[in-house]
C-alpha positions, 0 to 999 in steps of 0.5 A, spaced: 500 500 500 502 506 498 502 510 505 503 517 502 497 516 497 491 521 499 485 519 503 480 516 498 474 518 501 471 523 506 471 518 512 479 517 511 480 524 511 476 525 517 480 520 521 486 523 518 485 530 520 481 529 527 484 523 530 491 523 527 490 516 524 494 514 518 491 511 512 495 504 513 493 504 520 485 505 519 483 498 519 487 496 525 484 502 529 477 501 527 478 493 529 481 495 536 476 500 537 470 495 536 474 490 540 474 495 546 467 497 545 465 490 545 469 488 552 465 494 555 459 493 552 459 486 555 461 488 562 456 494 562 450 490 560 450 486 566 453 490 571 446 493 573 444 486 574 450 485 579 448 491 583 441 488 583 444 481 586 448 485 591 442 488 594 441 481 597 447 482 601 447 487 608 451 493 606 456 491 612 458 485 609 460 488 602 467 488 604 467 481 604 465 481 597 471 485 596 475 481 599 473 475 595 474 479 589 481 481 591 483 473 592 480 471 586 484 477 582 490 474 585 488 467 583 486 469 576 493 473 575 497 467 577 493 462 572 494 467 566 501 468 568 502 460 567 498 460 561 502 465 557 509 462 560 507 456 556 503 458 550 503 463 545 499 469 547 495 470 540 493 462 542 491 464 549 486 470 548 481 466 544 481 461 550 480 466 555 475 470 552 471 463 551 472 461 558 468 467 560 463 466 555 461 459 557 461 462 565 456 467 562 452 461 560 452 457 566 450 464 570 444 464 566 442 457 567 443 458 575 439 465 575 434 462 572 433 456 576 434 460 583 431 466 582 431 471 588 425 469 590 427 462 591 427 459 598 432 453 596 438 453 601 445 450 601 450 450 606 455 455 605 461 460 608 458 465 612 461 471 617 459 472 624 460 479 627 467 477 630 469 476 622 470 468 623 468 464 618 462 459 619 458 454 615 450 455 615 444 455 611 444 460 606 439 461 600 442 458 593 440 465 590 444 469 595 450 464 593 449 465 586 449 472 587 455 473 591 459 468 586 456 473 580 458 479 584 465 477 585 466 473 578 464 480 574 469 484 578 474 480 576 472 479 569 472 487 568 479 488 571 482 482 568 479 482 560 481 490 560 488 489 563 489 483 557 486 488 552 491 493 553 497 488 554 495 486 547 494 492 544 501 495 547 504 489 544 501 490 537 502 498 536 509 502 536 510 507 542 509 512 537 503 510 535 500 509 542 501 516 543 496 518 537 492 512 537 490 509 544 486 515 546 481 514 540 481 506 541 479 508 549 473 512 546 471 505 544 470 503 551 466 509 553 462 508 547 460 501 549 459 503 556 454 509 554 450 505 549 450 498 552 446 500 559 441 505 556 439 500 550 438 494 555 435 498 560 430 500 555 429 493 553 428 491 560 423 496 561 419 494 555 419 487 557 423 485 551 429 482 556 429 479 563 434 481 568 438 474 567 437 474 560 442 480 559 447 475 561 446 472 554 446 478 550 453 480 554 456 473 552 454 474 544 457 481 545 463 478 548 464 473 542 465 479 537 472 480 541 474 473 538 474 475 531 477 482 533 483 478 536 484 474 530 484 480 525 489 484 529 494 478 530 493 477 522 494 484 520 498 488 525 506 487 525 506 488 532 510 494 536 516 490 538 523 492 535 525 488 529 530 483 531 528 483 538 524 476 538 525 470 533 521 465 529 516 461 533 517 464 540 515 471 537 508 470 540 510 466 547 512 470 553 515 465 557 518 465 564 515 462 570 508 462 573 510 467 578 515 471 574 510 477 574 510 478 581 517 477 582 518 482 576 514 487 579 518 487 586 525 487 582 523 493 577 523 500 581 519 503 575 513 498 576 513 499 583 512 506 582 507 504 577 503 500 583 504 505 588 501 510 583 495 505 582 494 505 589 494 512 590 489 513 585 484 508 588 484 511 594 482 518 591 476 514 587 474 510 594 473 517 597 469 520 591 465 513 591 463 513 598 462 521 598 457 520 592 453 514 595 452 518 602 450 525 599 446 522 594 442 517 599 441 523 603 438 528 598 434 522 594 429 518 598 427 513 593 431 508 589 429 511 583 431 518 584 438 515 586 438 511 580 437 517 576 442 521 579 447 516 578 445 515 571 445 522 569 453 523 572 454 516 568 451 519 562 455 526 562 462 522 564 461 517 558 459 523 553 465 527 555 470 521 555 468 519 548 469 526 545 476 527 549 478 521 547 477 521 540 479 528 539 483 531 545 488 525 548 492 524 542 493 532 541 495 533 548 500 527 548 503 529 542 504 537 544 505 536 551 508 529 552 506 523 556 508 527 563 503 532 562 498 527 560 500 523 566 500 529 571 494 533 569 489 530 573 493 528 579 494 536 580 487 537 578 485 533 584 489 536 589 486 543 588 479 539 587 479 536 594 480 543 597 474 545 593 470 539 596 473 541 603 470 548 603 464 546 600 462 538 602 455 538 598 452 534 593 453 539 587 460 539 588 461 532 589 457 530 583 461 536 579 468 534 581 466 526 580 464 528 572 471 532 571 475 526 575 472 520 571 472 523 564 479 526 565 481 519 568 478 516 561 481 521 557 487 522 560 490 518 566 488 511 563 490 512 556 497 515 559 497 509 564 497 504 558 502 508 554 507 507 560 507 499 558 509 501 551 517 502 554 517 495 557 518 488 554 513 483 553 514 479 559 512 485 563 506 487 559 503 481 560 505 478 567 507 484 571 501 489 568 496 483 570 498 483 577 498 491 577 491 491 574 488 485 578 491 484 585 494 490 586 488 494 584 483 490 588 488 489 594 488 497 594 481 497 593 480 493 599 485 497 604 483 503 602 475 502 604 478 500 611 482 506 611 476 510 609 472 507 614 477 508 619 477 515 618 470 516 619 470 512 625 475 517 628 470 522 627 473 525 620 467 528 616 467 529 609 471 536 609 477 533 613 477 526 609 478 531 603 484 534 606 487 527 607 485 526 599 489 533 597 495 530 601 494 523 597 493 527 590 500 531 591 503 524 592 499 521 586 502 527 582 509 526 584 509 519 582 505 521 575 511 526 573 516 520 575 513 515 571 512 520 565 519 522 565 522 515 566 517 512 560 520 518 556 527 516 557 526 509 556 523 510 550 529 515 547 534 509 550 530 504 546 529 508 540 537 510 540 539 502 541 534 499 536 529 502 530 522 501 531 518 496 527 513 498 522 507 500 524 500 496 524 497 496 518 
C-alpha cells in the first residue's frame, strides 16, 4: 500500500485530520476500537444486574465481597501468568475470552433456576460479627449472587488489563501516543450505549434481568474475531530483531515471574504505588457520592437517576476527549503532562470539596475526575507499558491491574472507614485526599519522565518496527 497516497474518501480524511490516524493504520484502529467497545459493552450490560444481586447482601458485609474479589484477582493473575509462560499469547486470548463466555452461560442457567425469590438453601461460608468464618444455611440465590458479584469484578479488571497488554504489544510507542486515546473512546462508547439500550429493553419487557447475561456473552464473542484480525494484520510494536521465529508470540518465564518482576523493577513499583494512590482518591469520591446522594434522594429511583445522569455526562465527555483531545495533548505536551494533569487537578479539587462538602460539588468534581481519568490518566497509564518488554506487559501489568488494584481497593475502604470512625467528616477526609493527590502527582511526573527516557534509550539502541497496518 502506498502510505503517502491521499485519503480516498471523506471518512479517511476525517480520521486523518481529527484523530491523527494514518491511512495504513485505519483498519487496525477501527478493529481495536470495536474490540474495546465490545469488552465494555459486555461488562456494562450486566453490571446493573450485579448491583441488583448485591442488594441481597447487608451493606456491612460488602467488604467481604471485596475481599473475595481481591483473592480471586490474585488467583486469576497467577493462572494467566502460567498460561502465557507456556503458550503463545495470540493462542491464549481466544481461550480466555471463551472461558468467560461459557461462565456467562452457566450464570444464566443458575439465575434462572434460583431466582431471588427462591427459598432453596445450601450450606455455605458465612461471617459472624467477630469476622470468623462459619458454615450455615444460606439461600442458593444469595450464593449465586455473591459468586456473580465477585466473578464480574474480576472479569472487568482482568479482560481490560489483557486488552491493553495486547494492544501495547501490537502498536509502536509512537503510535500509542496518537492512537490509544481514540481506541479508549471505544470503551466509553460501549459503556454509554450498552446500559441505556438494555435498560430500555428491560423496561419494555423485551429482556429479563438474567437474560442480559446472554446478550453480554454474544457481545463478548465479537472480541474473538477482533483478536484474530489484529494478530493477522498488525506487525506488532516490538523492535525488529528483538524476538525470533516461533517464540515471537510466547512470553515465557515462570508462573510467578510477574510478581517477582514487579518487586525487582523500581519503575513498576512506582507504577503500583501510583495505582494505589489513585484508588484511594476514587474510594473517597465513591463513598462521598453514595452518602450525599442517599441523603438528598429518598427513593431508589431518584438515586438511580442521579447516578445515571453523572454516568451519562462522564461517558459523553470521555468519548469526545478521547477521540479528539488525548492524542493532541500527548503529542504537544508529552506523556508527563498527560500523566500529571489530573493528579494536580485533584489536589486543588479536594480543597474545593473541603470548603464546600455538598452534593453539587461532589457530583461536579466526580464528572471532571472520571472523564479526565478516561481521557487522560488511563490512556497515559497504558502508554507507560509501551517502554517495557513483553514479559512485563503481560505478567507484571496483570498483577498491577488485578491484585494490586483490588488489594488497594480493599485497604483503602478500611482506611476510609477508619477515618470516619475517628470522627473525620467529609471536609477533613478531603484534606487527607489533597495530601494523597500531591503524592499521586509526584509519582505521575516520575513515571512520565522515566517512560520518556526509556523510550529515547530504546529508540537510540534499536529502530522501531513498522507500524500496524
